[in-house]
N, C-alpha and C positions, 0 to 999 in steps of 0.2 A: 143259670147258676145263681143269679141275684135273687130270684124268687125262692129258690131252695134255701139260700142263706137267710132270707127273710123269715121263712117258715121255721127254720131251726132257731133263729134269734127269738121269735115269739115264744117258742116252747121253752127256751132257756130262761126267758124272763118269767114265765109262769113258775118254773122251778125255783128261780132265785127269789121270787116274791113270797115264797112260802114262809109262814111265821115260825116254822120249825128250825131248830139249829141244824147245822150241816151234818152232824152225826146222828140226828134223830131218824128212827126207822122209816117214817114216811118220806123224808127227804132222800134217804138212800134208795128207797124203792122207786121214787120218781126219777132219780138219776139213772138207775138201771134201765128203766123204760126209755129214757132219752138216749142212752148209749145204744140200745138195740135199734131204735129208730134211725139214729145217725149211721150206724153200721149198715143197715138196710139201704139207706139212701146212697151210701158210698159203695154199695154192692160188695160188701166185705163179709164173706161167709164166716171167716174166722172171728170177725168182730161180733157177728150175731151169735155164733155158737159159744162164745166165751161166757154168755149169760144164760145159756140153756143147761139145765142140770143133766147129768148123765142118767139120772133116774126119771127123766121126763116120761110121762104117759098121759094121753088125753082120751077124750070121749070117742075119737075116731079109731083108737087103737094104735096111734102112732107113738113111736119111741124117739129118742134123741137122734138116732141115725136116720130115721125116716124124715124127721123135721129138717135135718141137714140136707137131705136130697131134695126136699121140696123147696127149701131156700135157694139151693144151687140152681134148680130149674128156673126159678123166677129171675135170678141174677143173669142166667144165660139168655132167657127170653127177652129181657128188658134192658136196653142200654141206658135207660133213665128210670129211676124209681123215686117218686115224690110222695111223701106221706104227711098228712096232717092229723094229729091225734088230739082228742079231747078226753081227759080223764074225768069220768063221772063220779067215781067214788074209790076210796082206798080204806079198807078195814084191816087192821093189823092186830093179831093176837098170838102170843107165844111164838114169835119168830116165823109166823105164817101170815102172808099178806094176800088178801083177795082184792083184785082191782077190776073195776068195770070201766071200759073205755070204748070210745068210738074212733074209727079211723077212716079217713078218706084217702084213697090211694090212686095214683095215676102213673102211667108209664111215659109221661111227657112232661115237659117243663111248664107246669101250670101253678099259678099262685093259689094254693089250696086254702090260704087264710081267708080268701073271699068266698062267701057262702054260695054265690052263683056258680063258681067253679067246682065246689065240693059236690053240688047237685049232679054234675056231669061225671064225677069220678066214681070208682068202685067204693061203696061204703060198707063197712063191716063193724059189727058190735063184737067186742071181745070180753070174755071173762077170763082173767089171768090169775093163776095161783103161783105165788113166789114163796120160796122158803129161804131162810138164812142158812147158808152153808159156810161154816167158819165165819169170815168177816163179810162175805159177799151175799147178795140176794140173787137167787137163780130161779128161772122159770121152771116150774115143775109140771104145769098143765095149762092148756089153753082150750077154751070152748069158743066157738064163733058162729055167727049167723049173719046173713045179709041184712043191711039196713044201717041207718045212722043212729 
């Protein structure tokens, strides 16, 4: 539990240290990604899906219902979900955000802030497309591949 809190604290510090004001689009996108990560670590399907658009569609042909089923399967399979993310870039134009990030994921209580532990975890590169829906940023599409 302590290690998970430490990882979440490190992520929160990265978000808080952003030079952008709290209502700036980049800050809001970072917050949305943090909330998704926290929901996954808390194994909260509703928390994850609160940030997924009803119009979700990705390169695998998945829609929001299929993403919910995949998330539920991971929650059922893993009593512990630990994630460490590194945002590589965020580009925002006309209420559309393209985010490149890497994530190390483990189903055990491991301090993924340590590089040696990340090397043992499942590493995935994500390309995430978010769009502003009313006042919220929602995930519309995700592409992923193995690797850090």
